[in-house]
C-alpha positions in Angstrom: 29.8 7.5 -24.9 29.5 9.6 -21.8 30.3 13.4 -22.5 33.2 15.3 -22.0 34.0 15.9 -18.3 34.0 19.5 -18.8 30.9 19.5 -20.8 29.4 17.2 -18.6 30.6 19.9 -15.2 28.8 22.7 -17.4 25.4 20.2 -17.5 25.4 19.4 -13.7 26.0 23.0 -12.7 22.8 24.1 -15.3 20.6 21.0 -14.7 16.9 23.0 -15.4 18.7 23.0 -19.3 19.4 19.2 -19.5 16.8 16.4 -20.1 16.8 13.5 -17.6 19.1 10.7 -20.4 21.0 13.6 -20.9 22.0 14.2 -17.1 22.7 10.3 -17.0 25.0 10.4 -20.3 26.8 13.1 -18.7 27.5 11.5 -15.5 31.5 10.6 -15.1 31.6 6.6 -15.2 33.4 4.9 -12.0 34.8 1.8 -13.4 34.5 0.3 -10.0 31.0 0.4 -9.4 29.9 -0.5 -13.1 31.6 -3.7 -12.6 29.8 -4.1 -9.3 26.3 -3.8 -10.8 27.5 -6.0 -13.8 28.3 -8.7 -11.7 24.7 -8.5 -9.8 23.0 -8.5 -13.0 22.4 -12.5 -13.5 21.2 -12.5 -9.6 18.8 -10.0 -10.1 17.2 -11.2 -13.4 17.2 -14.6 -11.8 15.1 -13.3 -8.3 11.8 -14.0 -9.0 12.7 -17.7 -10.2 14.9 -18.4 -7.1 11.9 -17.0 -5.0 9.6 -19.4 -6.9 11.9 -22.3 -6.2 12.6 -21.4 -2.3 8.7 -21.1 -1.9 8.3 -24.9 -3.2 10.4 -28.1 -0.9 10.4 -30.0 -4.4 11.8 -29.9 -8.2 9.8 -27.9 -10.1 9.1 -29.2 -13.8 9.6 -26.2 -15.8 6.1 -26.7 -18.1 4.8 -25.9 -14.7 7.1 -23.1 -14.1 6.3 -21.6 -17.3 2.9 -21.1 -16.2 3.6 -19.2 -12.9 6.2 -17.0 -13.8 6.5 -15.1 -17.1 10.5 -15.2 -16.7 12.7 -12.7 -19.2 16.4 -14.2 -18.2 18.2 -13.9 -21.3 18.8 -12.5 -24.8 19.4 -16.3 -25.9 16.6 -18.1 -24.0 16.1 -18.8 -20.0 17.3 -22.8 -20.7 20.0 -21.0 -21.9 20.5 -18.7 -18.3 19.7 -21.8 -16.4 22.7 -23.8 -17.9 25.1 -21.2 -17.1 24.9 -21.3 -13.8 24.7 -24.9 -12.6 26.4 -24.0 -9.6 22.8 -22.1 -8.7 20.5 -24.0 -10.4 19.8 -27.7 -10.7 18.6 -29.3 -14.0 16.7 -32.8 -13.9 16.3 -35.4 -16.1 14.1 -37.0 -17.7 11.8 -34.4 -20.4 9.9 -32.6 -18.7 13.2 -31.1 -17.3 12.6 -30.1 -13.4 14.5 -27.8 -12.0 15.5 -27.1 -8.4 18.2 -25.2 -6.6 21.4 -26.6 -5.6 22.6 -27.4 -1.9 24.9 -24.9 -2.2 22.8 -21.8 -3.0 19.7 -22.9 -0.9 21.9 -22.8 1.5 23.1 -19.2 1.3 19.5 -18.3 0.9 18.5 -19.7 4.3 21.1 -17.2 5.6 18.4 -14.2 7.2 18.9 -11.3 9.8 17.5 -12.0 13.3 13.8 -10.7 13.8 15.3 -7.8 16.5 17.1 -6.9 13.5 14.5 -7.0 10.6 11.7 -5.3 13.1 14.2 -2.3 13.7 14.5 -1.8 10.0 11.1 -1.6 9.7 10.7 0.4 12.0 13.6 2.7 11.2 11.6 3.1 7.3 8.4 3.6 8.7 9.5 6.3 11.0 11.3 8.5 7.8 7.7 8.3 6.6 5.8 11.9 7.1 2.8 10.2 8.2 4.5 7.2 10.2 2.8 4.6 7.5 3.8 2.8 4.1 1.8 1.2 1.4 2.7 -2.4 2.3 3.4 -3.2 -1.8 6.0 -0.8 -1.7 8.1 -2.3 1.3 7.5 -5.8 -0.8 9.3 -4.0 -3.3 12.5 -4.0 -1.5 12.4 -6.9 1.4 15.6 -8.1 -0.4 17.5 -5.1 0.1 16.3 -5.2 3.9 16.9 -8.3 4.3 13.0 -8.6 5.8 11.9 -12.7 5.2 9.5 -13.2 2.4 7.3 -13.6 4.9 7.4 -10.0 7.2 3.8 -9.5 6.3 3.5 -12.6 9.3 6.7 -13.0 11.1 6.9 -9.5 11.7 4.6 -7.5 11.3 2.3 -9.8 13.3 5.1 -10.5 15.5 5.3 -6.9 16.8 1.9 -5.8 17.5 3.5 -3.0 19.9 5.2 -1.3 16.6 3.5 -2.2 13.8 -0.7 -2.5 12.3 -2.1 -3.1 9.1 -5.1 -1.2 7.7 -7.0 -1.1 4.3 -5.4 1.4 2.1 -8.3 4.0 1.3 -6.8 4.6 -2.1 -6.5 1.3 -3.8 -9.1 -1.5 -2.9 -7.4 -4.9 -1.9 -4.2 -3.2 -0.7 -2.8 -1.7 2.8 -1.1 0.3 4.2 1.6 -0.3 6.9 1.4 1.9 10.1 3.4 2.7 12.5 2.0 2.2 16.0 4.9 3.6 18.7 4.9 6.9 19.2 7.3 8.2 17.3 8.9 11.1 19.8 9.6 7.6 22.3 12.4 6.1 19.6 14.7 8.7 18.5 17.1 6.8 15.3 20.3 9.0 14.6 20.8 8.9 11.1 24.3 6.6 10.3 25.3 10.1 8.4 26.0 11.4 11.7 28.7 8.8 12.5 30.7 9.8 9.5 29.4 13.0 9.3 33.2 15.3 8.9 31.4 18.6 10.2 28.2 20.0 11.1 25.1 19.3 8.2 27.7 17.7 6.0 28.1 14.5 4.2 31.2 13.0 3.7 32.6 13.0 0.2 34.1 10.1 -2.1 34.9 11.3 -5.8 35.3 8.8 -8.4 38.6 8.7 -9.7 40.0 11.0 -12.3 36.9 13.5 -11.5 38.3 16.9 -11.8 37.0 19.7 -9.1 36.5 22.9 -10.7 37.1 26.0 -8.7 33.2 27.0 -9.4 32.4 24.0 -9.0 34.2 23.2 -5.2 32.4 26.6 -4.3 29.5 25.2 -5.0 29.8 22.2 -3.2 30.9 24.1 0.5 28.1 26.0 0.2 25.6 23.0 0.2 27.7 21.1 2.8 27.5 24.5 5.1 23.6 24.3 4.2 21.3 23.1 7.1 18.4 20.6 6.2 15.7 18.8 8.2 17.0 15.6 8.7 15.3 11.7 7.7 13.9 11.4 10.9 12.4 14.9 11.8 8.7 15.5 10.6 8.5 18.4 7.9 5.1 19.9 7.2 3.2 20.4 3.5 3.8 23.0 2.0 0.8 25.8 2.0 -1.5 25.0 -0.7 1.1 22.6 -2.5 2.6 25.9 -4.3 5.4 25.0 -6.8 6.9 28.5 -6.4 9.2 28.8 -4.1 12.7 30.6 -4.0 16.3 29.0 -4.8 17.3 28.6 -1.5 14.1 26.5 -0.3 14.4 24.1 -3.0 18.1 23.7 -2.1 16.9 22.6 1.7 14.4 20.4 -0.2 17.1 18.9 -1.7 19.5 18.2 0.8 16.9 17.1 3.2 16.5 14.2 -0.2 20.0 13.3 0.0 19.3 13.1 4.1 16.5 10.0 3.2 18.3 8.7 0.1 21.3 8.5 2.3 19.7 6.8 5.1 17.5 4.0 3.0 20.8 3.1 1.4 22.1 2.0 4.4 18.9 0.4 5.5 20.0 -1.8 2.7 21.7 -5.0 2.8 24.3 -4.1 -0.1 23.8 -0.2 0.2 22.4 -0.2 -3.2 18.9 -0.2 -4.9 16.7 0.0 -7.8 16.6 3.9 -8.4 12.5 3.3 -9.4 12.3 1.3 -6.5 13.0 4.3 -4.1 10.8 6.6 -5.8 7.6 4.6 -4.8 8.0 5.7 -1.6 8.9 9.7 -2.9 5.8 10.8 -1.9 5.5 9.1 1.5 9.1 10.0 2.4 7.9 13.7 1.5 10.7 14.4 -1.1 9.7 17.3 -3.4 12.4 17.1 -5.6 13.1 14.8 -8.7 15.1 11.6 -7.3 17.1 10.3 -10.2 18.9 14.4 -10.6 19.6 14.0 -6.9 21.9 11.0 -7.2 23.3 12.4 -10.3 23.8 15.9 -8.7 25.9 14.9 -5.9 28.6 12.1 -7.0 30.3 12.2 -4.3 27.7 11.0 -2.1 26.1 8.5 -4.6 26.7 6.4 -7.9 24.2 5.8 -9.8 25.0 2.6 -12.6 22.8 2.4 -15.8 23.9 -0.8 -16.3 21.5 -3.5 -17.6 19.2 -0.7 -18.7 18.5 0.0 -15.2 19.1 2.7 -12.7 21.0 1.1 -9.5 22.2 3.9 -6.8 25.2 2.6 -4.6 25.9 5.0 -1.3 30.2 5.8 -2.2 31.2 5.6 1.2 30.4 2.3 2.4 32.1 0.8 -0.7 36.4 0.4 -0.5 37.5 -0.6 -3.7 34.4 -2.2 -4.6 34.0 -4.0 -1.3 31.5 -3.3 1.6 33.6 -1.4 4.2 30.8 -3.3 7.0 29.4 -6.8 6.2 27.0 -8.7 8.0 26.1 -12.5 7.7 23.5 -11.7 5.1 25.8 -9.6 3.0 28.7 -12.1 2.8 26.1 -14.7 1.8 24.7 -12.7 -1.0 28.2 -11.6 -2.2 28.7 -15.6 -2.1 26.1 -16.5 -4.3 27.1 -13.5 -6.5 30.5 -15.5 -6.6 29.1 -18.6 -7.6 27.0 -17.2 -10.3 30.2 -15.4 -11.6 32.0 -18.9 -11.8 29.3 -20.1 -14.4 30.2 -23.0 -15.6 34.0 -23.1 -15.3 35.9 -26.1 -13.8 32.6 -28.0 -13.7 33.1 -29.1 -18.2 29.8 -31.4 -18.5 29.9 -32.8 -15.4 26.9 -30.9 -13.7 24.1 -33.0 -14.7 22.8 -35.5 -17.1 20.1 -32.9 -18.0 22.9 -30.2 -18.8 24.5 -32.6 -20.8 21.5 -33.9 -22.8 20.7 -30.0 -23.6 23.8 -29.9 -25.2 24.9 -26.6 -23.0 27.5 -24.0 -24.4 28.6 -20.9 -22.8 30.3 -18.0 -23.6 32.3 -16.5 -20.7 32.9 -13.8 -21.8 29.1 -12.8 -22.3 28.2 -9.2 -21.1 25.9 -8.6 -18.2 23.8 -6.8 -20.5 22.2 -9.7 -21.9 20.6 -9.7 -18.9 17.6 -8.0 -18.7 14.2 -8.2 -19.4 13.0 -8.6 -22.9 9.0 -9.5 -23.9 10.5 -12.4 -26.4 12.4 -14.0 -23.3 9.6 -15.9 -21.6 10.2 -19.1 -20.2 9.3 -21.4 -23.3 9.7 -25.0 -23.5 7.2 -26.1 -25.6 9.8 -27.1 -28.0 12.3 -29.0 -26.2 
């Protein structure tokens, strides 16, 4: 249960005295975003499986798939998960069962951004880095969120040698760093916040329903909005000696710069949301010197952090209206339709989807909680007894 609102407000005003867990619990719940996060959980859980099926033109036998992917899909087992979503996964008899994507799901997953758009997204991402470079492994973690093609290393990086180059990572053997070739000074990106900024240095604020703004809190927010900061595409110099002792004003500026970077990063994503853990990978490279999770929690008018499904997902508030994206494109619309297919589960299909589903005795509880779609060590894909 969330803490009482007055207690939560006091915790937000005295961050140094609370733990990370207390801070998450103290946040003011926004049920619109909580429902949105819950709706995406099945798709998030199934993403590695979907990637494997997309990469193979033929149906995959479940025993072979089990050896390739240590999947953790559902509390009641992976086969139960697959039977829940017959509009996305097609189970084929006879034994051993094989699996493929349905034509409807495959069609939605084939929708992609143009090569020019993906190159520009990658360019902007690298331009936010202090060194104009990022580890390739970190970019791979967010390729879906950024609508990069799954072969972006070949199709985007090698296809734009005037913009990007790959070099060995000196700190990690057998890994690479992606660098921006173009001189940053020749490409001036305007942060997305500039299009919606109410005043100079300010961010658009949309507090959740029922969030009471006390006089003290309003004063604090107003002072923070007027505070100047370094934009996401402006270079910064590391502090001398890496000292951790900074003034209160300097730390507030560091925090505001982190807000600007997070705002721009989320603006680059297809659905204007990302898991906090994935964003945190870029913290050092973006020169963020404050706690990332605290940044999201301390600014509930800009971000919303959901802990649905035992994962922390952050949303950019201003990009949503009543749970829908304000600005959509072909990729975001296709993903929304894919989520809708998964939300339908088996409704309206009865037992007519496939003989494999009928033979397996599939049963569905339509009221099943989204929290069932979390990773568990005891839910590996195991078909040895099937």
